[in-house]
VOGU-3710 file (C-alpha; in Angstrom, 3 decimals, decimal comma):
1> mtreeittda> 33,679/4,740/34,639  32,666/7,290/31,955  34,123/10,783/31,851  30,836/12,178/33,117  31,065/9,898/36,163  34,624/10,952/37,002  34,313/13,221/40,010  36,846/13,998/42,712  35,022/11,743/45,155  34,902/8,934/42,595
11> lieaiydgtv> 38,648/9,223/41,974  39,440/9,098/45,687  37,159/6,090/46,127  38,899/4,361/43,197  42,277/5,022/44,810  41,339/3,124/47,965  39,428/0,432/46,074  42,598/-0,146/44,078  44,326/-1,732/47,078  42,228/-4,881/46,621
21> etpgwatflg> 41,478/-4,624/42,894  42,950/-7,051/40,339  44,896/-5,784/38,510  45,647/-3,118/41,088  44,211/0,365/40,549  42,897/-0,480/37,071  39,737/1,602/37,598  41,617/4,592/38,985  44,305/4,526/36,287  41,695/4,285/33,551
31> aatglfgvta> 39,698/7,172/35,033  42,836/9,288/35,468  43,763/8,745/31,820  40,406/10,131/30,686  40,204/12,979/33,170  43,744/14,289/32,576  43,558/13,674/28,814  46,713/11,573/28,604  47,801/8,505/26,663  48,647/6,401/29,713
41> asilietqsl> 48,696/6,433/33,502  50,935/4,279/35,670  51,763/3,342/39,229  55,214/1,906/39,846  56,140/0,573/43,297  59,886/0,197/43,819  61,515/-1,886/46,533  65,180/-2,367/47,290  66,168/-6,049/47,484  69,797/-6,708/48,417
51> ghperlrlfs> 70,724/-3,373/46,872  68,877/-4,026/43,606  65,598/-2,217/42,818  62,552/-4,263/41,880  59,321/-2,728/40,644  55,673/-3,667/40,568  54,287/-2,134/37,358  50,622/-1,151/36,994  49,205/0,601/33,929  45,923/1,946/32,637
61> pgvepamqde> 44,078/-0,414/30,272  45,370/-0,640/26,705  48,972/0,478/27,275  51,215/-1,445/24,874  54,082/-3,513/26,352  56,685/-1,396/24,541  55,347/1,780/26,147  55,196/0,053/29,539  58,907/-0,730/29,219  59,687/2,848/28,180
71> idrfsstvvf> 57,783/4,220/31,187  59,646/1,821/33,459  63,079/2,755/32,074  62,328/6,477/32,114  61,023/6,310/35,688  64,114/4,412/36,790  66,504/7,069/35,491  64,423/10,225/36,044  61,581/9,780/38,549  63,257/7,458/41,075
81> snghderiad> 66,659/9,140/40,758  65,765/11,797/43,332  66,382/9,528/46,312  62,660/8,887/46,776  61,999/12,449/47,940  58,335/13,384/47,805  57,571/15,634/44,863  55,307/16,498/41,950  57,334/16,960/38,777  56,740/18,121/35,218
91> ltapfcipak> 58,578/15,826/32,844  59,477/15,594/29,179  59,170/11,975/28,090  60,811/11,348/24,685  58,615/8,323/23,943  55,308/10,235/24,241  53,752/12,331/21,509  52,898/14,891/22,755  55,828/14,580/25,104  54,505/16,170/28,296
101> alsfsariap> 54,219/14,088/31,469  53,438/14,712/35,111  54,373/12,525/38,074  54,000/12,287/41,823  56,539/10,184/43,701  57,053/9,525/47,415  58,527/7,119/49,922  55,881/4,954/51,639  58,073/2,748/53,849  61,798/2,174/54,462
111> giafafglwg> 63,237/0,973/51,178  59,885/1,290/49,356  58,778/4,157/47,123  56,161/4,663/44,433  55,545/6,921/41,468  52,234/7,820/39,856  52,692/9,024/36,290  50,529/10,701/33,645  52,068/10,226/30,215  51,515/11,833/26,800
121> gggfsseqrk> 49,576/14,931/27,726  49,511/18,142/25,725  50,520/20,170/28,750  48,940/20,342/32,190  46,873/23,238/33,473  47,110/24,709/36,954  43,748/23,087/37,751  45,107/19,665/36,795  48,194/20,188/38,949  45,956/21,194/41,864
131> llemlaphlk> 43,884/18,045/41,312  47,041/15,914/41,465  48,159/17,747/44,612  44,795/16,923/46,177  45,015/13,252/45,138  48,658/12,839/46,205  48,135/12,224/49,953  45,371/9,718/49,190  47,659/7,864/46,785  50,420/7,777/49,361
141> ralrifvnya> 48,098/6,559/52,105  46,450/3,886/49,914  49,787/2,551/48,705  51,096/2,377/52,265  48,001/0,317/53,173  48,656/-1,924/50,156  52,281/-2,543/51,109  51,334/-3,465/54,677  48,543/-5,727/53,424  50,840/-7,411/50,890
151> qayreravyq> 53,445/-8,103/53,573  50,841/-9,595/55,920  49,393/-11,694/53,073  52,843/-13,032/52,169  53,625/-13,964/55,776  50,260/-15,691/56,125  50,862/-17,702/52,939  54,278/-18,833/54,208  53,005/-19,884/57,625  49,934/-21,641/56,218
161> tvidrigigv> 52,060/-23,619/53,764  54,372/-24,828/56,516  51,514/-25,729/58,867  49,706/-27,675/56,140  52,889/-29,550/55,225  53,518/-30,763/58,789  49,929/-31,993/59,145  48,610/-29,608/61,795  44,995/-28,435/61,689  44,255/-24,864/62,750
171> alvdpkgivm> 40,917/-23,109/63,199  40,129/-19,563/64,259  36,854/-19,465/66,212  34,851/-16,820/68,032  33,862/-17,136/71,743  30,851/-19,285/70,796  32,925/-21,651/68,680  31,786/-20,269/65,310  34,546/-21,102/62,821  35,919/-17,926/61,246
181> atnevgqeif> 38,785/-19,525/59,304  40,569/-22,854/59,013  43,394/-24,414/57,039  43,222/-27,416/54,709  44,174/-29,987/57,350  41,580/-28,580/59,741  38,916/-28,897/57,055  39,857/-32,553/56,532  39,568/-33,268/60,273  36,147/-31,603/60,450
191> kagdgltvsn> 34,950/-33,384/57,308  35,857/-36,782/58,810  33,545/-35,921/61,717  35,245/-38,375/64,055  35,757/-36,557/67,340  35,362/-33,007/66,066  32,911/-31,607/63,571  31,299/-28,334/62,504  27,530/-28,040/62,921  25,736/-24,865/61,790
201> grliardpat> 29,120/-23,204/61,558  30,050/-24,069/65,145  32,953/-26,294/66,193  31,780/-29,072/68,519  33,086/-32,316/69,976  31,007/-35,489/69,629  31,554/-36,610/73,222  29,366/-34,542/75,622  32,004/-34,221/78,349  34,681/-33,261/75,849
211> arslesfiha> 32,251/-30,838/74,216  31,792/-28,978/77,508  35,551/-28,733/78,048  36,152/-27,546/74,485  33,413/-24,929/74,810  34,917/-23,707/78,077  38,462/-23,551/76,689  37,347/-21,685/73,574  35,387/-19,134/75,567  38,267/-18,609/78,005
221> gaeaqtdpvh> 40,806/-18,323/75,194  38,719/-15,814/73,275  38,147/-13,700/76,358  41,794/-13,894/77,416  43,164/-12,757/74,031  46,844/-12,230/74,920  46,561/-12,905/78,651  49,960/-14,417/79,651  48,201/-16,831/82,038  46,960/-18,720/78,970
231> ahgqplavmr> 50,136/-18,323/76,917  50,717/-22,081/76,738  47,150/-22,892/75,755  44,648/-25,380/77,145  45,246/-29,002/75,993  42,458/-31,480/75,355  42,272/-35,101/74,180  39,222/-35,619/71,967  38,027/-39,224/72,011  36,814/-40,772/68,749
241> ennpapltvi> 34,329/-43,501/67,889  36,268/-45,073/65,031  39,796/-44,834/66,370  41,257/-45,601/69,815  43,845/-42,834/69,424  42,317/-39,453/70,351  42,711/-36,237/68,456  45,001/-33,947/70,428  43,876/-30,337/70,682  45,256/-27,200/72,255
251> vhpgpsvqpv> 43,303/-23,938/72,493  45,177/-20,623/72,472  43,939/-17,056/72,816  43,358/-15,586/69,367  44,942/-12,455/67,904  44,015/-9,098/69,338  40,723/-7,591/68,237  41,935/-6,226/64,889  41,367/-8,797/62,112  40,187/-7,130/58,913
261> naplrrsaiv> 37,701/-9,881/58,064  36,111/-9,925/61,519  36,601/-6,590/63,317  35,821/-6,396/67,019  35,302/-10,171/67,338  37,322/-11,880/69,993  38,713/-15,225/68,945  40,516/-18,377/69,997  42,920/-20,536/67,996  42,213/-24,271/68,022
271> vmrdperras> 45,253/-26,345/67,043  44,532/-30,001/66,170  46,658/-33,022/65,430  45,565/-36,485/64,340  48,091/-39,124/65,519  47,049/-41,315/62,594  48,135/-38,637/60,132  51,724/-39,722/59,501  54,275/-37,211/58,381  54,569/-37,158/54,602
281> vsahvvgqlf> 58,213/-37,749/53,763  59,827/-37,632/50,334  62,323/-40,457/49,717  63,967/-38,317/47,043  64,565/-35,478/49,517  65,782/-37,903/52,227  68,286/-39,315/49,752  69,573/-35,875/48,813  69,813/-34,679/52,410  71,713/-37,667/53,768
291> gltpaeatla> 73,565/-38,934/50,690  71,620/-42,191/50,445  71,075/-44,401/47,421  67,474/-44,564/46,115  66,995/-47,975/47,757  68,395/-46,747/51,089  66,309/-43,565/50,948  63,127/-45,559/50,326  63,857/-47,849/53,259  64,673/-44,916/55,559
301> tllaqgadld> 61,454/-43,174/54,511  59,315/-46,209/55,318  60,958/-46,490/58,742  60,344/-42,779/59,397  56,670/-43,249/58,523  56,239/-45,894/61,214  57,091/-49,225/59,578  59,395/-51,661/61,353  62,211/-53,364/59,481  60,194/-56,496/58,638
311> eaatelgirr> 57,235/-54,465/57,338  59,546/-52,288/55,249  61,305/-55,324/53,766  57,973/-56,894/52,856  56,707/-53,707/51,218  59,939/-53,334/49,246  59,969/-57,001/48,254  63,444/-57,667/49,655  64,877/-60,100/52,198  65,181/-59,021/55,825
321> ntarsqlqsi> 68,961/-59,479/55,661  69,087/-57,151/52,655  67,065/-54,546/54,536  69,341/-54,928/57,567  72,437/-54,487/55,379  70,938/-51,341/53,837  70,081/-50,046/57,308  73,693/-50,472/58,449  74,830/-48,474/55,412  72,277/-45,789/56,302
331> fmktnakrqs> 73,629/-45,649/59,860  77,160/-45,113/58,550  76,095/-42,282/56,213  73,900/-40,484/58,778  76,001/-41,217/61,902  72,842/-42,597/63,537  73,470/-45,303/66,148  70,001/-46,856/66,237  66,762/-46,901/64,284  64,926/-44,543/66,644
341> elvrmilssv> 67,691/-41,973/66,245  67,461/-42,266/62,455  63,692/-41,773/62,531  64,030/-38,717/64,782  66,705/-37,294/62,474  64,486/-37,642/59,389  61,291/-36,363/61,025  63,085/-33,313/62,386  64,525/-32,460/58,956  62,980/-30,510/56,096
351> atlsh> 62,078/-33,824/54,434  58,674/-33,602/56,149  58,026/-30,283/54,357  58,832/-31,527/50,872  55,340/-32,662/49,786
//
């Protein structure tokens, strides 16, 4: 953005665009540097974590690391020392030549504040202060949006990681079955095309009777949204051509009509599980959790993944009596009384989330 292109409207647009820009607010900070005639512009977002402040640091292009650190230290002791009260302040920054600076700081959520700083100016006119006063509410609003978005993104990443690790497929679909989003496991199920597939963007079942039921459940779930009558979802067994064990599916009402990527579209959540997809269990983690030797942990892992004792012994290349002796040692260390109890103990532990 050249200086000639820097208008008030362009600055405001850059403020809101900065919420999804990488790095954040680079365009706005660069434009502000030119318009205000300063050496650097910054946005610092401070959060309190267990009583200790942490800051996200964003700077206009070309700011040297040493100056970034000086701005951070100065802001910590001067700008953020006011208890996060909202204010515009004239500052004298000893690391800037000329040493004039101007900042706007405010609280945007409980325990979260931000400061926008203009550093190294030769003094700020009344018109420049009025411009900052006009931009201030937009900065505050945009940063509040960013914080809410970042929190939602973090929660989504956590939940998606856990769901992928336990082998559950999830797809968000509209009332007509058009797939709006899916996780990695869901993509693998659709790609296999055995039972469920995606054709022209639409989720369908291969079997005609099952296809009608799935279509009905999806439409009902999307229309219901958060209707408590459908709180437990609609279950469905999807028969497959290449496997006697069906895919198990449950259709839930989707989130309320607010998703950013698909506003005003009702949706349903299709949860899928393939019984042939065994839980991925780490022998190393099993050993650490239950105090087992490497050999015992490997045996316990094979049993948890569906092998019987003879199959496990064969795979490990040991005698059945050796495997039985190791199993007895495992029982003693885990307090399990039988093999089924041991398997349940392992599969209900965090070992299934370790891969």
